[in-house]
Structures are given as structure tokens and as C-alpha cells.
C-alpha positions as CSV (number, residue, x, y, z in Angstrom):
1,M,-13.0,14.7,-36.3
2,A,-11.7,14.3,-32.6
3,G,-12.3,10.7,-31.2
4,P,-12.5,9.6,-27.7
5,T,-8.6,9.4,-27.3
6,H,-8.6,13.2,-28.2
7,E,-10.9,13.9,-25.4
8,V,-8.6,11.8,-22.9
9,A,-5.7,13.9,-24.0
10,L,-7.6,17.1,-23.4
11,E,-8.9,15.9,-19.7
12,F,-5.4,14.5,-19.2
13,L,-4.0,17.9,-19.6
14,V,-6.4,19.6,-17.6
15,F,-6.0,17.1,-14.7
16,A,-2.1,17.7,-14.9
17,R,-2.9,21.4,-14.3
18,H,-4.7,20.2,-11.2
19,R,-2.4,17.5,-9.9
20,D,-1.5,19.6,-6.7
21,L,-4.4,18.6,-4.5
22,N,-3.1,20.8,-1.9
23,Q,-4.8,23.7,-3.9
24,V,-8.2,22.1,-3.4
25,D,-8.3,21.8,0.4
26,D,-5.3,22.5,2.6
27,R,-5.9,22.6,6.3
28,R,-2.3,22.2,7.2
29,P,0.0,24.8,8.6
30,E,1.8,26.8,5.7
31,G,5.0,24.9,4.8
32,S,3.9,21.4,6.2
33,Q,3.1,20.1,2.9
34,L,5.4,17.7,1.4
35,E,6.9,18.6,-2.4
36,R,5.4,16.4,-4.9
37,S,8.8,14.6,-5.6
38,A,9.2,14.0,-1.9
39,Y,5.7,12.6,-1.6
40,I,6.3,10.2,-4.7
41,L,9.7,9.1,-3.3
42,L,8.6,8.6,0.3
43,S,5.5,6.7,-0.8
44,R,7.7,4.3,-2.8
45,V,10.0,3.5,0.0
46,A,7.0,3.1,2.2
47,T,5.4,0.7,-0.2
48,Q,8.5,-1.3,-1.3
49,G,10.8,-1.1,1.8
50,P,14.2,0.1,2.1
51,M,15.9,1.0,-1.3
52,S,19.3,2.0,-2.6
53,I,20.0,4.8,-5.0
54,G,20.3,2.4,-7.8
55,Q,16.9,0.7,-7.0
56,L,15.2,4.2,-6.8
57,S,17.1,5.2,-10.2
58,D,15.6,1.9,-11.7
59,A,12.2,2.6,-10.1
60,F,11.9,6.3,-11.2
61,G,13.9,6.4,-14.3
62,L,15.8,9.3,-12.8
63,D,19.5,10.2,-12.9
64,V,21.7,9.0,-9.8
65,S,22.7,12.6,-9.1
66,T,19.0,13.9,-9.1
67,L,18.0,11.1,-6.5
68,N,21.4,11.9,-4.4
69,R,20.0,15.4,-4.1
70,Q,16.5,14.3,-3.5
71,T,17.5,11.9,-0.6
72,A,20.1,14.1,0.9
73,A,17.4,16.9,1.3
74,L,15.0,14.1,2.8
75,T,17.6,12.8,5.2
76,T,18.5,16.3,6.4
77,A,14.9,17.1,6.9
78,G,14.6,13.9,9.1
79,L,12.5,12.0,6.8
80,L,14.8,9.5,5.6
81,D,17.4,7.4,7.4
82,R,20.4,5.9,5.6
83,I,20.8,2.3,6.7
84,P,23.1,-1.0,6.0
85,D,21.2,-3.2,3.5
86,P,18.9,-5.4,5.7
87,D,19.5,-8.3,3.1
88,G,23.5,-7.9,3.5
89,G,24.2,-6.3,0.4
90,I,27.0,-3.8,-0.4
91,A,24.9,-0.6,-0.9
92,R,23.3,1.5,1.7
93,K,19.6,1.8,1.5
94,F,17.1,4.5,2.5
95,R,14.0,3.9,4.7
96,L,11.4,6.1,6.3
97,T,12.0,7.7,9.8
98,E,9.2,7.8,12.1
99,E,8.9,11.4,11.2
100,G,8.9,10.5,7.5
101,R,6.1,8.1,8.1
102,R,4.0,10.6,9.9
103,R,4.5,13.3,7.3
104,L,3.7,10.8,4.6
105,D,0.5,9.7,6.2
106,D,-0.6,13.3,6.9
107,E,0.1,14.2,3.1
108,R,-1.9,11.0,2.0
109,E,-4.7,12.1,4.3
110,A,-4.7,15.4,3.2
111,H,-5.1,14.1,-0.5
112,V,-7.8,12.1,0.6
113,R,-9.5,15.1,2.1
114,A,-9.2,16.9,-1.1
115,L,-10.4,14.0,-3.4
116,D,-13.4,13.7,-0.8
117,L,-14.2,17.4,-1.6
118,V,-13.9,17.1,-5.4
119,M,-16.1,13.8,-5.5
120,A,-18.5,14.9,-2.7
121,D,-21.5,14.4,-4.9
122,W,-20.3,11.1,-6.6
123,P,-22.0,7.9,-5.7
124,E,-19.5,5.3,-4.0
125,E,-19.8,3.1,-7.1
126,D,-18.7,5.8,-9.5
127,I,-15.6,6.4,-7.4
128,A,-14.9,2.8,-7.2
129,T,-15.2,2.5,-11.2
130,F,-13.1,5.6,-11.7
131,A,-10.3,4.3,-9.3
132,A,-10.4,1.0,-11.5
133,Y,-10.0,2.8,-14.7
134,L,-7.0,4.9,-13.2
135,R,-5.5,1.6,-12.3
136,R,-6.1,0.2,-15.7
137,F,-4.6,3.4,-17.3
138,N,-1.5,3.4,-14.9
139,T,-0.8,-0.2,-15.4
140,G,-0.9,0.3,-19.1
141,I,1.7,2.9,-18.7
142,E,3.8,0.9,-16.4
143,R,3.6,-2.0,-18.8
144,I,5.0,0.1,-21.7
145,D,7.5,1.9,-19.5
146,G,8.8,-1.3,-17.7
147,R,8.4,0.1,-14.3
148,P,5.3,-1.0,-12.4
149,W,4.4,0.8,-9.3
150,P,4.1,-1.8,-6.1
151,R,0.5,-1.9,-5.0
152,G,0.4,-3.2,-1.3
């Protein structure tokens, strides 16, 4: 007999299918959305501050070559700047440009609008409880994975 963990596994599968909130409500012009990987990378740099390729690799568990391609694309798009290490280290670091911050803020607001639509009939208390459970779930994964996400 399937237990509660089986139900979580099923709902997680369905959730993963809907992970692109741009499909729920997108009032932005075509092509203005950030790709998922760009949104996540920019969010991390915005939260943590300037980061080197090595720090990004450690944070995401991704190969340096993958991150070199991603950061190069974001730099070319004008969303990231490559700067000397503000702490005086040897490695250069990436920080958000003003345009990168604006696009990240726009993307985050679009996600919030989509979530507001999805949870329009939820009481505030249910939304807060759901957020607490998601945080608990994510921090459980981070504990096992060893790569916590900084929460500002």
C-alpha cells in the first residue's frame, strides 16, 4: 500500500511538470522572460553578492565549463559584469548589472503574480504554512546535499 511519501513523490513529479510559472500568467512581452538557469544563477549572485566561477561551481554542483557558458551568455546579455574580487582575491567575480537586477526583479514579480493566481482562494495562513513546509523540505535537501541556499 502506498504511504504518504508515495503521495509526496507523485505530487513532486506533478509539481516539477509545472515548474515554469511563466506558463501560468505571463503579461510580459515575448522573449523578456529569463531562462530558468539564468533566473537561478542571477538569484544566487543577488543574494550572496559577487561570486567567482569556483564559488558558483561549489554552490550549484555544476561543472566549471557549464558555468563558463552560462556566465558568458549572461555577461554578453548585459546581466552580469565580471569584476576584480572586492575582497582582494585573485579570481575575478561576477555581479549583477543594473539591467540584471531589473530583469531579475521583473522575473521574480512575474513568479509572485503567477503564484497569487494559483493560490487566489487560499487563506494567508495556508500560504504561510505551505511556505514553511517548502522551506523545511528544501533545507532537508540542502542538509543532505551540503549546499545550502543563502536566505536573506
